[in-house]
N, C-alpha and C positions, 0 to 999 in steps of 0.2 A: 526508588525512582520509578516514575510512571511515564509511559511512552504513548505518543499520539502521532498518527501519520495522516497526511492529506494528499490528494492527487496533484500531480503536475500536468498541466496541459502541454503535452509534448509538441503537438503541431504548432501551437502558438508560442512555445517557449515561456510559459507563464506558470510559475510556482504558486502555491498557496502561502500567502504571507500572514504570519501571526503578529498582531500588534499588542504588545504587553500593556500599553497605556489604555487600551480599550478592554481587553479580555484577560488581563493577567491574573485576575482573581476568580476565574471561572470555577464552577463546580466540577471537581475532577471526575465525577461519575457522569457528567453531562457536558461534554466539550462542545464548543460552538461549531456549527456546521462550516465546512465539510470534514472537520477533524474526526478521526476514527480512533477510539480508545483500544489500545492493544494491551492494557493492563500493566502489571508490575514487571519490571525487568531486573536483571542482576548483573553484577560485574561490569558496570558501566565505566568506560574509560575514554578519555579524549586525548588525542595526540595532535600537536601542531607540527607541521612540516615547513612552516614559513621560515625564511632566512633573511638576514639583514646584512647588507654590505656597508663598507665604510670607505670614504674618500680621504686619503692621507695627503697632506700638503706640507711643503717646506723641507728644510734640512736642519736638524733631523725631522723626519716625517712625523706629523701629528694628525690625529683624526680631526677632521673639520665638518664633514657632512655624513650623515647616515641615510641609507635608502633601503627600501624593501626590494630585494632581488626576486623573491618568489613568495607566493602565498600558497599554503597547502594545509589541509586538516583532514583527520579521519576520526571515526568514532566506532567503538565496538561494545557489544554487550550480549546478554543471553535473553531471548524471549522465554518466559516461563510457561506459556500456554501455546498449544498448537492450534492455529486458526488458518484460514485461507491466506489472509494477508501476512501474518507472521511467517508462514511457510514460504510465501512468494518472496518476501524481503530477504529472508536468510539464504534462499537459493540464488536469487539474482536475475535469472533469465526468465523466459516465458513460463507462466504458471498456468496449468491447464485443469479444466474441470473434466472429470471422468463422466461423460454422458452415459446415461443408462443405455446399454447396447441393444441394437436390433439383434434378432436371433440369427444363428448360422452364419457368422462372419469370421473372417480371418483375424487371429489375435494380433494385437499391436501394443507395444510397450506404453504408449501414452493414451491408450484407449481406442476402442473400435468405433465404427460409425454408430451414431446414436439413433434411438427411436425417433420417428417423425415428430417435429416440433408442432406445438399447438398455438394457434393465433389467439392473442389476447383481445378481448372485446372492449369497445369504448366504455369509458367510465372507470376503468381500472386505476388504482392509486398505488402509492409506494407500499401500502400494506394490505391492499385488497385487490386480488386479480380475478376479473370476471372471465369465464371460459364458456364455450358452447356446452350445452348440457350433455351432449353425447361424449364429451371428453372428460367430464368431471370424475367418472368412475376410475380413471387411470391414476388419480392422485389420492393421497391420504396423508393424514397428520404424521409428522416426523420425517417426511421426505425433504430433501434439499432440491431447490430448483434454481435455474438460471433464466433470466429474461433479457433478451437482446435481439438486435436486428439480424436478418439473414445477411450472410456475406454476399456482396453483389459484384465482385470482380474488381473492387477498388484496391489501390495500393496506398501505402503509408500506414499511419497509426490507426488502429481499430479498437473498438470497445466503448460502450456507453458509460460516461462518468469517469472512467479511468482509461488512460492509454495503455492497453493491456499487451499489445504486441505490435510489431511492425511487419507489414506484408510487402515483400519485394515484387512479387508478381502473382497473378491469380494461379498460374501453374504450380507455384511453390507450395500452395495450400490445396492443391487438387480441385480448385474451384468449388470447394466444399461449402454449401450454404450454411452449415452448422459451425463453420470455423470461428466466427466471432463469439458465439455462445461457448465454444470450447475454451476460449481464453478469457472470457469476460469476468470482471469482478462484480457484476450485478447479480449477486446470488443471495438467497435467503432460505430460512427454514419455514416449512409449512406448519402452522399451529393448528388449523382446523379446516374442514371442508364442509361447505353448506350446499344447498341445492343449486346455487348460482355461481359461487366464487370460492377461491382459496383465501383464507386469512393467514397472513404471514406473522411469524413471531418477531420479526425485525423488519425494518423498512429497507427496501431496495436502495443501495447506495446511490444509484443514478436518479432516484426520485420516481415520480409517476411515469409509467411507461408511455412512450411516444407511439404514434401510429405505426403499424406494421411490426411492432415487437412481437416475438414469439417465445414460447416457454418450453423448456425441456427439464426432465428430471436428471439430477446428477447423483452419482454414487459416492463421490469423494473427489480428491485432488491429486495431481501428480506434477512433480517437477523433474528436471533432467540435469545431469552434469554435462554441460555443453550448451550450444546454441549461441547465436550472435546478438541477441537482444539483451539490453540492460534495463532493469527496472529503474525508475527514477521517481522519488517521492519527496515531499516536504515533511520535515520531522520536528517534533516538539518534545522535549524531555523536561519533566517537572520534578524537582527535589524539594521535599517538604521538611521544614524545621520543627522542632518541638514547641516553638512559640508562635506557630502559624506563619512564619516567614517562608518565602519561596525563592528558589533559584530556578530560572528557566533558561534552557538552551534551545535556541531555534536555529535549525539548519534548513534554509529554504529549498536546497537541492542536495539530495543524497543519492548516490549510486552505489550498489554493492561492489565490494572489492574482491570477493572470492565466490566459491561455489558452496553447495549445500554442506553443512557441517553440524553435527550434534555433539552435545556434551552429556555425559552420563554421571549422575551423582547418586551414590548409594545411600539410601535413607536408613534402611536396616538390611541385614543379610537377606538376599534373594528379592529385595524390593528396590528397584532403581527408578530414578526420576530422569527422563530423557528430555533435555531442553534444546532449543534451537539457537545455535551460535550465529551471530551476524556481525559483519564489519562493513563499513561504508566509507567512501571517499566523498568529501564535501566539494560541491561545484559552486562557482561564484555567481553572485547576483550583484546588481547595482543598488546601493542605498539611495532612495529618492531624496533624502535630506541634503546630501552633499556630493552625490555622484561617485562615491568611493566603491571600489570592488571589494566585496566581503564574502566570507564563507559561513560565518556563524554569528548570531546575536546572543549575548549572555545578559540576562536581566536579573535584578534582585529586587524583590518586594519585601521590605522589612516588616516585622511583626508590628501590630498596633502599638502606638505610644512608645516606640523605640527611638532613643536619641540618635541623631544622624551624625 
């Protein structure tokens, strides 16, 4: 089973919809934008919590009409690889970048104040970041970086490309200009450094930087047990058959059901494989074809020349 996730625009309430009639046969190693490949997963299971009621009429009473009283669904599995997004999805709440710290600061569990951010120059793209020459010496190949706007006192959802956190008030985040970069998903690995720019090993998820975006080095990632924010993402799971058929499960809106949890699998004595356990509750969307409220779309693409 292969897993793909895409952002939900939380402010607009708009998930990313996957259309199997258009993209059902996509190359699994190159999903259509904005879907992000999170690789192979294990122990995939789906659970329906929908219930059906019945109206009994007559004497003796006999069932005459059925109705759906409630719809509900959940899905659970294990991510086999640790990445920023798989870690964020399995933990469920805000997922933070560990900004490279300034010196002589008080310790903090989710990271200290970061070194000053560097302004990106015009002409930067999703894979090439132009910087002032005086700042290039601070960067080298192999570093992780985050590019996003300064926090400017706004409330609501923040983060470029992905709704990464919800700010209730400027005071709650200490009016920290680096807060958006602390939670942003707009991260990438530096592949090389030239005399004018950084070349990234992967494209920034939010695309080409916008005016006033700034750059900081990050050391890693951190999540927390607790917090009031819930991640919400669109999901697509693809199961391949031996004869090239496909089963696709598309959940337009998934929110995590629990906190961070790992599974430990012993490969050989003294060698364990630690994977990320994740469970999600499906949230409803309206199907544009008939106005019905649904939680999941299951599609089947038969193998070539299969009788139907």
